[in-house]
C-alpha positions in Angstrom: 252.4 58.6 49.9 254.6 56.8 47.5 254.4 57.8 43.9 253.8 55.1 41.2 256.7 54.3 39.0 256.8 56.9 36.3 258.4 55.9 33.0 260.7 58.3 31.2 259.2 60.9 29.0 260.6 59.1 25.9 258.8 55.9 27.1 255.6 57.8 27.6 255.8 59.4 24.2 256.4 56.0 22.6 253.4 54.6 24.5 251.3 57.6 23.3 252.4 57.0 19.7 251.5 53.4 19.9 248.0 54.5 21.1 247.7 56.7 18.0 247.6 60.0 20.0 249.5 62.1 17.5 246.6 63.7 15.6 247.4 67.0 17.1 251.2 66.6 16.8 254.1 65.3 18.9 254.5 68.7 20.7 250.8 68.7 21.8 251.2 65.1 23.2 254.3 66.1 25.1 252.5 69.1 26.8 249.5 66.9 27.6 251.8 64.3 29.2 253.7 66.9 31.3 250.4 68.5 32.5 248.8 65.2 33.4 251.9 63.9 35.2 251.9 67.1 37.3 248.3 66.5 38.2 249.0 62.8 39.0 251.9 63.8 41.4 249.7 66.3 43.1 246.9 63.8 43.6 249.3 61.2 45.1 250.9 63.7 47.4 247.4 64.7 48.6 246.6 61.1 49.4 244.5 60.5 46.3 246.6 57.6 44.8 246.5 57.0 41.0 248.3 54.7 38.6 249.5 55.1 35.1 246.8 52.8 33.8 244.1 53.2 31.1 242.4 56.0 33.0 245.6 58.0 32.7 245.6 57.7 29.0 241.9 58.6 28.8 242.7 61.8 30.6 245.5 62.4 28.1 243.0 62.0 25.3 240.7 64.5 27.0 243.5 67.1 27.3 244.4 66.6 23.6 240.8 67.2 22.6 240.9 70.7 24.0 244.6 71.5 23.4 245.3 72.3 19.8 248.9 71.9 18.7 248.8 75.3 16.9 246.6 78.1 18.0 247.4 80.3 15.0 245.1 79.0 12.3 243.7 80.1 8.9 240.3 81.9 8.9 237.6 83.2 6.7 237.1 86.9 6.7 233.5 87.9 6.3 233.8 91.3 7.9 234.3 93.2 4.6 237.4 94.9 5.9 239.9 93.9 3.2 243.1 94.8 5.3 241.9 93.5 8.6 244.7 93.9 11.1 243.4 91.4 13.6 243.0 88.8 10.8 246.5 89.3 9.3 246.0 92.1 6.9 246.9 91.3 3.2 246.3 87.7 2.1 249.3 86.5 0.1 249.4 85.8 -3.6 249.8 82.1 -4.4 253.2 82.9 -5.9 254.3 84.4 -2.5 253.0 81.4 -0.6 254.9 79.0 -2.9 258.1 81.1 -2.7 258.0 81.0 1.1 257.5 77.3 1.2 260.3 76.8 -1.3 262.9 78.4 1.1 261.5 77.0 4.4 264.3 74.4 4.5 267.9 75.3 3.4 268.0 78.2 1.0 270.3 80.7 -0.6 269.2 83.4 1.9 272.8 84.7 2.4 274.8 82.6 -0.1 276.2 83.8 -3.4 275.8 81.0 -5.9 278.6 82.1 -8.2 281.3 82.5 -5.6 280.0 80.1 -3.0 280.8 82.8 -0.4 278.5 84.8 1.8 276.0 87.0 0.0 273.7 89.9 1.0 270.3 88.6 2.1 268.2 91.5 1.0 269.9 92.3 -2.3 267.1 91.1 -4.7 264.4 92.9 -2.6 266.5 96.1 -2.4 266.9 96.1 -6.2 263.2 95.5 -6.8 262.2 98.3 -4.4 264.5 100.8 -6.2 263.3 99.7 -9.6 259.6 99.9 -8.7 259.9 103.3 -6.8 262.3 104.9 -9.2 264.8 105.6 -6.4 268.5 104.6 -5.9 268.1 102.1 -3.1 265.8 100.2 -0.9 265.7 98.4 2.4 263.3 95.9 4.0 262.9 95.3 7.7 260.3 93.8 10.1 257.4 96.3 9.8 256.7 100.0 9.0 256.7 100.9 12.7 260.3 99.6 12.9 261.1 101.5 9.6 260.1 104.8 11.2 262.1 104.0 14.4 265.2 103.1 12.3 265.0 106.2 10.1 264.7 108.6 13.1 267.2 106.7 15.2 269.8 106.8 12.4 269.3 110.4 11.3 268.3 112.2 14.5 269.6 110.5 17.6 270.7 113.2 20.0 269.2 115.9 17.7 265.8 117.3 16.9 262.9 116.1 14.6 260.3 118.6 13.3 256.7 117.2 13.2 253.4 119.0 12.5 251.0 118.7 15.4 248.3 117.4 13.0 250.5 114.3 12.4 251.2 113.3 16.0 249.2 110.1 15.4 248.4 107.1 17.5 247.6 103.8 15.8 246.6 100.4 17.2 248.6 98.9 20.0 249.4 102.3 21.5 252.0 103.2 18.9 252.3 106.9 19.4 254.4 109.3 17.3 255.8 111.3 20.3 256.9 108.1 22.0 258.5 106.8 18.8 260.6 109.9 18.5 261.6 109.6 22.1 262.5 105.9 21.6 264.7 106.9 18.7 266.7 109.1 21.1 265.6 112.4 19.4 263.8 115.5 20.6 260.5 116.3 18.9 259.8 119.9 17.7 256.0 120.4 17.3 254.8 123.0 14.7 251.4 124.3 13.7 248.1 123.4 15.4 245.9 120.4 15.5 244.1 121.3 12.3 246.5 123.6 10.4 250.2 124.0 9.7 251.8 126.6 7.4 255.0 126.7 5.5 256.2 129.5 7.8 255.9 127.2 10.8 258.4 124.8 9.2 260.7 127.7 8.2 261.0 128.9 11.8 261.6 125.4 13.1 264.3 124.6 10.5 266.2 127.7 11.4 267.5 125.7 14.4 270.9 124.1 13.5 270.1 121.2 15.8 267.3 119.9 13.6 268.3 116.7 12.0 265.2 116.1 9.8 261.6 117.0 9.1 259.2 114.0 9.5 255.8 113.6 7.9 253.4 110.9 9.0 250.4 109.9 6.8 247.2 109.9 8.9 246.1 106.4 9.8 242.5 105.6 10.7 241.3 109.2 10.8 240.8 112.3 8.6 240.8 116.0 9.5 238.0 117.8 7.8 236.6 121.4 7.9 238.9 124.3 8.7 242.2 122.6 8.1 245.2 122.8 5.8 248.8 122.1 5.2 251.4 123.3 2.6 251.9 121.4 -0.6 254.3 118.5 -0.3 256.6 119.9 -3.0 256.9 123.2 -1.1 257.9 121.5 2.1 260.5 119.5 0.2 262.0 122.6 -1.4 262.3 124.2 2.0 264.1 121.2 3.4 266.5 121.1 0.5 267.3 124.8 0.8 268.2 124.2 4.5 270.0 120.9 3.8 267.6 119.0 6.1 266.4 115.5 5.0 262.6 115.1 4.4 261.4 111.8 5.9 257.9 110.5 5.0 256.0 107.7 6.6 253.5 106.9 3.8 251.7 104.1 5.7 249.8 101.9 3.2 252.1 102.5 0.3 250.3 102.2 -3.1 252.5 101.0 -6.0 249.7 99.8 -8.2 245.9 100.1 -8.1 245.4 103.8 -7.3 242.1 103.8 -9.3 240.6 101.0 -7.3 237.5 101.7 -5.1 238.4 103.4 -1.8 241.9 104.5 -2.8 241.3 107.8 -4.7 242.5 110.0 -1.8 245.5 107.8 -0.8 249.0 109.0 -1.8 251.1 106.7 -3.9 254.8 105.9 -3.4 255.7 107.3 -6.8 253.9 110.6 -6.2 255.6 111.2 -2.9 259.0 110.4 -4.4 258.4 112.7 -7.4 257.8 115.5 -4.9 261.4 115.0 -3.7 261.2 113.1 -0.4 264.6 111.9 0.7 263.4 108.8 2.6 260.1 107.1 2.3 258.7 104.2 4.3 255.6 102.1 3.8 254.1 98.7 4.8 254.5 95.4 2.9 251.2 93.9 4.2 248.8 96.6 3.3 248.1 97.9 -0.2 251.3 96.3 -1.5 249.5 93.0 -0.9 252.4 91.1 0.6 253.8 89.9 3.9 254.5 92.0 6.9 257.5 94.2 6.3 258.7 97.8 6.6 259.9 99.1 3.2 262.2 102.1 2.9 263.3 103.7 -0.3 265.4 106.7 -1.1 268.9 108.0 -1.9 271.7 105.5 -1.6 273.8 107.5 1.0 270.8 107.7 3.4 269.7 104.1 2.9 273.3 103.0 3.4 273.3 104.8 6.8 270.2 102.9 7.8 271.8 99.6 6.6 274.8 100.2 8.8 272.7 100.9 11.9 272.9 98.0 14.4 269.0 98.1 14.6 268.8 96.9 11.0 270.2 93.5 11.9 267.8 93.3 14.9 264.9 94.1 12.7 265.8 92.0 9.6 263.4 89.8 7.8 263.2 86.0 8.0 264.1 84.0 4.8 260.4 83.0 4.2 259.2 86.6 4.5 262.0 87.7 2.2 261.0 85.2 -0.4 257.3 86.1 -0.2 258.1 89.8 -0.4 260.3 89.3 -3.4 257.6 87.3 -5.2 255.1 90.1 -4.4 257.4 92.8 -5.7 258.0 90.8 -8.9 254.3 90.7 -9.5 254.2 94.4 -9.1 257.0 94.7 -11.6 254.8 93.0 -14.2 252.6 96.1 -14.2 249.2 97.3 -13.1 247.1 94.6 -14.8 249.1 91.7 -13.4 249.2 93.2 -9.9 245.4 93.6 -9.8 244.9 90.1 -11.1 247.4 88.2 -9.0 247.4 90.0 -5.6 244.3 89.0 -3.6 244.1 92.4 -1.8 243.9 94.4 -5.1 241.6 91.8 -6.6 239.2 92.1 -3.7 239.2 95.9 -3.9 238.7 95.7 -7.7 235.8 93.2 -7.6 232.7 94.8 -9.3 229.2 94.8 -7.7 227.8 92.4 -10.4 230.5 89.8 -9.6 230.0 90.1 -5.9 226.2 89.8 -6.3 226.6 86.6 -8.3 228.9 85.2 -5.7 226.4 86.0 -3.0 223.6 84.3 -4.9 225.8 81.2 -5.5 226.4 80.8 -1.8 222.7 81.2 -1.0 221.9 78.3 -3.4 224.7 76.1 -1.9 223.5 76.7 1.6 219.8 76.0 0.7 220.9 72.6 -0.8 221.7 71.4 2.7 218.0 71.6 3.7 218.6 73.1 7.1 216.6 75.7 9.0 219.2 78.4 8.1 217.5 81.5 6.6 219.9 83.2 4.2 219.6 86.0 1.7 221.8 88.2 -0.4 221.9 91.8 0.7 223.7 95.2 0.1 226.4 96.1 2.6 229.4 98.2 3.1 233.0 97.3 3.9 236.2 99.2 4.4 239.7 99.1 2.9 241.2 98.8 6.4 244.6 99.2 8.1 244.3 103.0 8.1 243.7 103.5 4.4 240.6 105.7 3.5 239.3 105.4 7.0 235.9 107.1 6.4 235.2 106.0 2.9 232.8 103.1 2.6 233.4 100.2 0.2 230.0 99.2 -1.3 229.6 95.5 -1.4 227.3 92.5 -1.3 226.8 90.1 1.6 224.8 87.3 3.1 222.3 87.8 5.9 222.1 84.6 8.1 219.5 83.7 10.7 218.4 80.5 12.4 215.5 80.0 14.8 217.7 77.9 17.1 219.9 80.8 18.2 220.3 84.6 18.3 222.6 86.5 15.9 225.2 86.8 18.6 225.2 83.1 19.3 225.3 82.3 15.6 228.3 84.6 15.2 230.0 82.8 18.0 229.4 79.4 16.4 230.9 80.6 13.2 234.0 81.9 15.0 234.4 78.5 16.7 234.3 76.5 13.5 237.2 75.0 11.7 238.4 77.2 10.1 236.8 80.1 12.1 234.5 82.4 10.1 234.4 86.1 11.2 231.4 88.2 10.6 229.4 91.3 11.6 226.0 91.7 13.3 223.4 93.6 11.3 220.1 93.9 13.1 218.9 90.4 14.0 221.1 88.7 11.4 224.7 87.7 11.0 226.3 89.5 7.9 229.1 87.9 5.8 230.6 90.3 3.2 231.5 88.2 0.2 234.2 90.6 -1.0 236.6 89.3 1.6 235.6 85.6 1.7 238.3 83.4 0.1 236.7 79.9 0.1 234.7 78.7 -2.8 230.9 78.9 -2.6 230.5 75.2 -1.9 233.3 75.1 0.7 231.9 78.2 2.4 228.3 76.8 2.5 229.6 73.5 4.0 231.6 75.4 6.6 228.6 77.5 7.6 226.2 74.5 7.9 228.8 72.5 9.9 229.2 75.4 12.4 225.5 75.7 13.0 224.5 72.1 13.2 
């Protein structure tokens, strides 16, 4: 079977443009053309002849209708989990968004404006990290998991790392501490038991001259309760200094400001850990810092310089847009506690009082009822979480919306909300869909319009 004459891809693209098929972008049109051409060739070879006529373009339109140009889209978080890992953790401050957009084209990412020669891409962020933490130096790379790998690889490759058994954590995505130590090329020395570790356990382990560092991991998504215990951080630090062994601490969420906010009372701060004398400390940029994904390391200059010279640092470096957003976030923190809690959405959400949340819930109820639909909605008490490993068992009292409609079940309603534009993510509570207003970012009217549009 002969194939029909197939124009070049450029000709087809031009034809598609002339037909106005660019609502979903040029890339989406290109993929749709390639897929439909493959289908046309297959039909012709199987003796089902087709032509590149109007029916071909109708099929292209059908493909575009179900093939979005970009699958990663913005969403509304009604789950009540402030730092929801699957929804991108910390929402950025407007200043961070603007900073990232500013450098998306050409930028001074590695250019010294005075000399016109090459500059250091992370200089501003490193200085801000040192300033805010009260240490000598700072380093920012892709994420905190990478920061831990970099620290252990630099300090302990071919040597031993001492870790308490109660800190052999596993977090989402099968990130397991024993495997991280192995990937860093080091040998792990476990001390203590699942629930308790004593200073004497560390003393015995550090007597081995092949030990390169003592590593502490902040528990993520769990807490040990009951008959448990560990020595004071300051005592462990003193022991390490007496043996000349670096103390390396993965702090996880990393609070710089907002310690007094709901749900954070038991979370350690960056400043407290460093005051105790930790040599190297790492934490996340997209958790309680309230910024973009990054692994932030602070400590003494000689140790940070060792990390900076490691080949892995270049492999794990930040993109220019993330650097800009991170710098903007850190500059907000540098303005102090009040500014941080006001300008950073994560801290503002955590600090929202119950009266404000209740008023917001009532506003949304009023807006939904204005549409005159069969949606049944009421404000209700609920509980959220900080999320991303912080305060894993401590509830975050909040206010929410309970949604029902006679036309579908709660599960079906939740599905409709997820399939909206933008998607709205919720929880099921009894026979209703629950939306926690603490984490919803759209205005009351916008949100009501979105909900009604999804259900109709």
